[in-house]
Structure formats: structure tokens, C-alpha cells
N, CA and C of each residue as an Amber inpcrd file, in Angstrom:
protein
   351
  68.0960000 108.4290000  93.1420000  69.3700000 108.1500000  92.5290000
  70.4390000 109.1200000  93.0550000  70.0640000 110.3670000  93.2770000
  71.0470000 111.3460000  93.7580000  71.5930000 110.9600000  95.1290000
  70.7530000 110.3970000  95.9860000  71.2170000 109.9890000  97.3130000
  72.2140000 108.8390000  97.2020000  71.9650000 107.9240000  96.2910000
  72.8930000 106.8100000  96.1020000  74.2200000 107.3320000  95.5620000
  74.1600000 108.2430000  94.6020000  75.3860000 108.8330000  94.0580000
  76.1770000 109.5290000  95.1570000  75.5030000 110.2770000  96.0050000
  76.2010000 110.9520000  97.1070000  76.8450000 109.9440000  98.0560000
  76.1360000 108.8520000  98.3030000  76.6740000 107.8040000  99.1760000
  77.9030000 107.1620000  98.5610000  77.8740000 106.9460000  97.2580000
  79.0150000 106.3440000  96.5670000  80.1940000 107.3100000  96.5370000
  79.9290000 108.5640000  96.2860000  81.0050000 109.5520000  96.2230000
  81.7530000 109.6690000  97.5460000  81.0620000 109.4420000  98.6570000
  81.6800000 109.5980000  99.9730000  82.4820000 108.3720000 100.4090000
  82.2830000 107.2220000  99.7610000  82.8970000 105.9790000 100.2340000
  84.3340000 105.7370000  99.7810000  84.6610000 105.8790000  98.5070000
  86.0420000 105.5750000  98.0940000  86.9970000 106.7230000  98.3620000
  88.2820000 106.4760000  98.1260000  89.3150000 107.4980000  98.2750000
  89.3340000 108.3450000  97.0020000  88.9560000 109.6120000  97.0750000
  88.8580000 110.4380000  95.8740000  90.1980000 110.7520000  95.2060000
  91.3030000 110.4490000  95.8650000  92.5920000 110.7550000  95.2580000
  92.9830000 109.7800000  94.1500000  92.4150000 108.5580000  94.1610000
  92.7560000 107.6160000  93.1000000  91.6440000 106.6450000  92.7210000
  90.5230000 106.6190000  93.4190000  89.4000000 105.7570000  93.0620000
  88.4560000 106.5340000  92.1490000  87.7020000 105.8120000  91.3470000
  86.8350000 106.4550000  90.3660000  85.4140000 105.9160000  90.5210000
  84.4470000 106.8100000  90.6390000  83.0370000 106.4390000  90.6510000
  82.4130000 106.9780000  89.3730000  81.6140000 106.1390000  88.7020000
  81.0010000 106.5820000  87.4540000  79.6890000 105.8460000  87.2040000
  78.8660000 106.4370000  86.3840000  77.6160000 105.8170000  85.9660000
  77.8980000 105.0290000  84.6990000  77.4330000 103.7730000  84.6610000
  77.6890000 102.9610000  83.4750000  76.4210000 102.6760000  82.6810000
  75.2940000 103.1750000  83.1450000  74.0610000 103.0290000  82.3910000
  72.8690000 102.8220000  83.2940000  71.7600000 103.4540000  82.9310000
  70.5300000 103.2890000  83.7120000  70.7560000 103.5710000  85.1770000
  70.4390000 102.5880000  86.0020000  70.6290000 102.7170000  87.4450000
  71.9090000 102.0360000  87.9050000  72.7890000 101.7110000  86.9830000
  74.0260000 101.0210000  87.3200000  75.1820000 102.0070000  87.4470000
  75.8910000 101.8610000  88.5570000  77.0440000 102.7100000  88.8490000
  78.2400000 101.8070000  89.1100000  79.4200000 102.3260000  88.8930000
  80.6330000 101.5490000  89.1390000  81.5950000 102.3630000  89.9800000
  82.3420000 101.6700000  90.8170000  83.4130000 102.2820000  91.5840000
  84.6610000 101.4570000  91.2790000  85.6380000 102.0910000  90.6750000
  86.8900000 101.4330000  90.3150000  87.8960000 101.7170000  91.4240000
  88.4280000 100.6690000  92.0150000  89.3460000 100.7720000  93.1460000
  90.6790000 100.1390000  92.7340000  91.5210000 100.8640000  92.0080000
  92.7230000 100.2580000  91.4260000  93.7570000  99.7440000  92.4170000
  93.8280000 100.3160000  93.5860000  94.8450000  99.9060000  94.5610000
  94.2240000  99.2510000  95.7870000  93.1210000  98.5270000  95.5730000
  92.3670000  97.9650000  96.6870000  92.1880000  96.4700000  96.4920000
  92.4500000  95.6720000  97.5300000  92.2350000  94.2320000  97.4360000
  90.7680000  93.9070000  97.7170000  90.4170000  92.6280000  97.6680000
  89.0250000  92.2160000  97.8460000  88.4730000  92.6510000  99.2080000
  89.2760000  92.5310000 100.2440000  88.8260000  92.9490000 101.5810000
  88.5360000  94.4360000 101.6460000  89.3980000  95.2300000 101.0290000
  89.1760000  96.6750000 100.9870000  87.9400000  97.0310000 100.1850000
  87.7190000  96.3060000  99.0860000  86.5260000  96.5480000  98.2620000
  85.2610000  96.2280000  99.0460000  85.3090000  95.1760000  99.8580000
  84.1560000  94.8370000 100.6980000  83.8770000  95.9450000 101.7070000
  84.9390000  96.5410000 102.2560000  84.7510000  97.6560000 103.1960000
  84.0960000  98.8520000 102.5040000  84.5510000  99.1590000 101.2820000
  83.9520000 100.2670000 100.5260000  82.4860000  99.9580000 100.2390000
  82.1870000  98.7250000  99.8040000  80.7920000  98.3440000  99.5270000
  79.9390000  98.4620000 100.7880000  80.5040000  98.0720000 101.9250000
  79.7800000  98.1830000 103.1920000  79.5030000  99.6440000 103.5430000
  80.4900000 100.5150000 103.3260000  80.2790000 101.9430000 103.6080000
  79.1630000 102.5060000 102.7220000  79.1500000 102.1040000 101.4620000
  78.0940000 102.5780000 100.5540000  76.7370000 102.0510000 101.0120000
  76.6770000 100.7570000 101.3330000  75.4230000 100.1500000 101.7910000
  74.8970000 100.8420000 103.0470000  75.7960000 101.0810000 104.0040000
  75.3940000 101.7450000 105.2450000  74.9370000 103.1720000 104.9910000
  75.6050000 103.8720000 104.0920000  75.2130000 105.2520000 103.7820000
  73.8240000 105.2900000 103.1670000  73.5590000 104.3960000 102.2170000
  72.2380000 104.3630000 101.5750000  71.1730000 103.9830000 102.5980000
  71.4490000 102.9920000 103.4350000  70.4930000 102.5940000 104.4700000
  70.2290000 103.7310000 105.4530000  71.2530000 104.5350000 105.7040000
  71.1200000 105.6570000 106.6350000  70.1430000 106.7300000 106.1660000
  69.9320000 106.8110000 104.8510000  68.9750000 107.8000000 104.3330000
  67.5320000 107.4140000 104.6830000  67.2860000 106.1200000 104.9010000
  65.9440000 105.6100000 105.2500000  64.8630000 106.0940000 104.2790000
  65.1770000 106.0100000 102.9780000  64.2300000 106.4290000 101.9480000
  63.1780000 105.3390000 101.7920000  61.8940000 105.6590000 101.9680000
  60.8470000 104.6400000 101.8210000  60.8400000 104.0320000 100.4190000
  60.6590000 102.7000000 100.3670000  60.6090000 101.9810000  99.0930000
  59.6740000 100.7880000  99.2900000  58.4340000 100.9540000  98.8800000
  57.3990000  99.9530000  99.1250000  57.7060000  98.6020000  98.4900000
  58.4220000  98.5880000  97.3710000  58.7070000  97.3310000  96.6710000
  59.8280000  96.5210000  97.3310000  60.5640000  97.1110000  98.2520000
  61.6630000  96.4180000  98.9150000  61.1480000  95.6220000 100.1090000
  61.6720000  94.4090000 100.3320000  61.2550000  93.6680000 101.5260000
  61.6660000  94.3750000 102.8150000  62.6180000  95.2940000 102.7190000
  63.0700000  96.0510000 103.8880000  62.2870000  97.3480000 104.0620000
  61.4590000  97.6690000 103.0680000  60.6110000  98.8750000 103.0500000
  61.4020000 100.1740000 102.9410000  62.7040000 100.0860000 102.7510000
  63.5300000 101.2620000 102.5060000  64.4200000 100.9780000 101.3080000
  64.9450000 102.0220000 100.7090000  65.8390000 101.8990000  99.5760000
  67.1200000 101.1810000  99.9860000  67.5290000 100.1910000  99.2120000
  68.7730000  99.4700000  99.4470000  69.5410000  99.3990000  98.1300000
  70.7440000  98.8840000  98.1850000  71.5220000  98.6940000  96.9640000
  71.8660000  97.2190000  96.8060000  72.1230000  96.8390000  95.5880000
  72.7040000  95.5400000  95.2900000  74.0600000  95.8360000  94.6810000
  75.1050000  95.2860000  95.2570000  76.4510000  95.5800000  94.7820000
  77.1380000  94.3080000  94.3260000  77.8290000  94.4110000  93.2240000
  78.6380000  93.3050000  92.7370000  80.0970000  93.7040000  92.7860000
  80.9210000  92.8390000  93.3040000  82.3530000  93.1110000  93.3880000
  83.0800000  92.1090000  92.4990000  84.0260000  92.5900000  91.7370000
  84.8470000  91.6990000  90.9210000  86.3030000  92.0790000  91.1160000
  87.1260000  91.0690000  91.2170000  88.5530000  91.3070000  91.3840000
  89.2750000  90.6690000  90.2130000  90.2070000  91.3910000  89.6480000
  90.9870000  90.8410000  88.5390000  92.4340000  90.7000000  88.9740000
  93.1200000  89.7250000  88.4260000  94.5420000  89.5900000  88.7730000
  95.3380000  90.7090000  88.1390000  96.5150000  90.9540000  88.6960000
  97.3940000  91.9400000  88.0760000  97.7350000  91.4410000  86.6790000
  97.4750000  92.2810000  85.7040000  97.6830000  91.8710000  84.3210000
  97.9490000  93.1100000  83.4840000  98.6230000  92.9350000  82.3520000
  98.9250000  94.0960000  81.5220000  97.7000000  94.6880000  80.8340000
  96.6500000  93.8980000  80.6070000  95.4700000  94.4090000  79.9150000
  94.2410000  93.6360000  80.3710000  93.1250000  94.3330000  80.4330000
  91.8570000  93.7310000  80.8270000  90.7930000  94.1910000  79.8460000
  89.9190000  93.2700000  79.4680000  88.8040000  93.6350000  78.6000000
  87.6960000  94.2250000  79.4660000  87.4070000  95.5200000  79.3370000
  86.4000000  96.1590000  80.1900000  85.0180000  95.5070000  80.0910000
  84.6320000  95.0470000  78.9150000  83.3150000  94.4300000  78.7590000
  83.2260000  93.1500000  79.5870000  84.2890000  92.3560000  79.5870000
  84.2960000  91.1180000  80.3570000  84.2590000  91.4030000  81.8570000
  85.0170000  92.3910000  82.3050000  85.0110000  92.7570000  83.7210000
  83.6210000  93.2170000  84.1430000  82.9870000  94.0340000  83.3300000
  81.6450000  94.5040000  83.6370000  80.6600000  93.3430000  83.7000000
  80.7860000  92.3840000  82.8020000  79.8800000  91.2300000  82.7970000
  80.0040000  90.4240000  84.0810000  81.2270000  90.2010000  84.5450000
  81.4500000  89.4610000  85.7820000  80.8580000  90.2150000  86.9680000
  81.1240000  91.4940000  87.0480000  80.6320000  92.3200000  88.1530000
  79.1180000  92.4050000  88.1390000  78.5420000  92.5000000  86.9540000
  77.1000000  92.6430000  86.8130000  76.3470000  91.4160000  87.3170000
  76.9290000  90.2400000  87.2460000  76.2630000  89.0210000  87.7010000
  76.2770000  88.8600000  89.2220000  77.2230000  89.4590000  89.8980000
  77.3750000  89.2720000  91.3390000  76.1750000  89.7190000  92.1620000
  75.5440000  90.8680000  91.8800000  74.4360000  91.2910000  92.7510000
  73.2310000  90.3730000  92.7090000  73.0440000  89.6120000  91.6440000
  71.8590000  88.7720000  91.5470000  71.8640000  87.6920000  92.6150000
  73.0210000  87.1740000  92.9710000  73.1090000  86.2200000  94.0660000
  72.7800000  86.8680000  95.3880000  73.1790000  88.1150000  95.5660000
  72.8870000  88.8280000  96.8080000  71.4000000  89.1660000  96.9010000
  70.7670000  89.5500000  95.7740000  69.3520000  89.9090000  95.7910000
  68.4760000  88.7440000  96.2270000  68.8460000  87.5320000  95.8270000
  68.0390000  86.3590000  96.1310000  67.9740000  86.0170000  97.6000000
  68.8480000  86.5740000  98.4130000  68.8740000  86.2320000  99.8310000
  67.9360000  87.0930000 100.6740000  67.3900000  88.1550000 100.0890000
  66.5190000  89.1050000 100.8040000  67.2500000  89.7680000 101.9650000
  68.5530000  89.7510000 101.9270000  69.3540000  90.4250000 102.9500000
  70.0210000  91.6340000 102.3150000  70.4130000  92.5570000 103.1290000
  71.1260000  93.7230000 102.6150000  72.6010000  93.3380000 102.6140000
  73.1200000  93.0080000 101.4240000  74.4870000  92.5340000 101.3410000
  75.0400000  92.7440000  99.9500000  76.2560000  92.3170000  99.7540000
  76.8950000  92.3900000  98.4520000  77.5230000  91.0340000  98.1870000
  77.9410000  90.8230000  96.9700000  78.5260000  89.5430000  96.6010000
  79.7990000  89.7770000  95.8100000  80.8690000  89.0970000  96.1880000
  82.1410000  89.1770000  95.4780000  82.2140000  88.0380000  94.4840000
  82.5940000  88.3660000  93.2820000  82.7220000  87.3480000  92.2450000
  84.1410000  87.3930000  91.7090000  84.8670000  86.3130000  91.8750000
  86.2310000  86.2460000  91.3580000  86.2300000  85.3700000  90.1160000
  86.9890000  85.7700000  89.1350000  87.0620000  85.0150000  87.8920000
  88.5130000  84.7250000  87.5570000  88.7010000  83.7090000  86.7410000
  90.0530000  83.3400000  86.3180000  90.5030000  84.2500000  85.1930000
  91.7660000  84.2640000  84.9440000  92.3500000  85.1220000  83.9220000
  91.6950000  84.9530000  82.5620000  91.3100000  83.7350000  82.1570000
  90.8010000  83.5200000  80.8080000  89.5530000  84.3440000  80.5180000
  88.7610000  84.6920000  81.5230000  87.5810000  85.5280000  81.3190000
  87.9660000  86.8870000  80.7640000  89.1410000  87.3300000  81.0980000
  89.5830000  88.6420000  80.6740000  90.4560000  88.5880000  79.4360000
  90.4180000  87.4720000  78.7240000  91.1750000  87.3560000  77.4860000
  92.6600000  87.1420000  77.7050000  93.0120000  86.6580000  78.8800000
  94.4210000  86.4260000  79.1870000  94.6560000  84.9290000  79.3010000
  95.8390000  84.4870000  79.0010000  96.1240000  83.0490000  79.1040000
  96.7670000  82.7030000  80.4340000
């Protein structure tokens, strides 16, 4: 877990992005001034950093430690329900895991998911 945390800490811009643990083995990186393309670049940097450690992991089809990342983008809005945003983001990695590839998945949702009309 420490290697993954180090990989995450090195990927975003520390002047305004936030990395935090949200429970168990789940971590979040909040990128307030980043569009979907930029978020994909950050996710790729994290994925490459973790892969670079080459930590053995017998249960992985790749035989090394990998990450599953979920990306969620919200529209500019005055308020967002954090629980709803987390739920959307949390579902994204499951689609990526099913492919047996080292990748991430972006999940975009409409405003109503966040309690906005």
C-alpha cells in the first residue's frame, strides 16, 4: 500500500490537487482544475509508477501489483453531493478489471446524479 501511496503522491500537482485515503484500500485523487483528458494522464502516470515497482502479486493475471482506477467528471456546479460522486467513481474500475488489461475507466454522469436539476 505504501508504494501505491507514493506513486499517487508523485502524480498530481501538489499545489492544488488532493490525494487522500477514503477507506480500506481505496484512495482518491481530487483534481479540481483538470478536465477528463488531464485526469486520464494523471491516472496513467499513477498506473505506470505502480507497474514500475514490479511488486510480485500471484493473484494478478499480470503477476505484478496493478491498480484499478475509476475516473469521474462532474459538470461545473455550485454544489456536489460527495457520496454520489464517490459512488459513480467507485463503479468505474469494475469495468476496467473485467478486461484483464492494465487500464482505467472514465465514468461520466449527468447532473441529476449529483442532486442537481
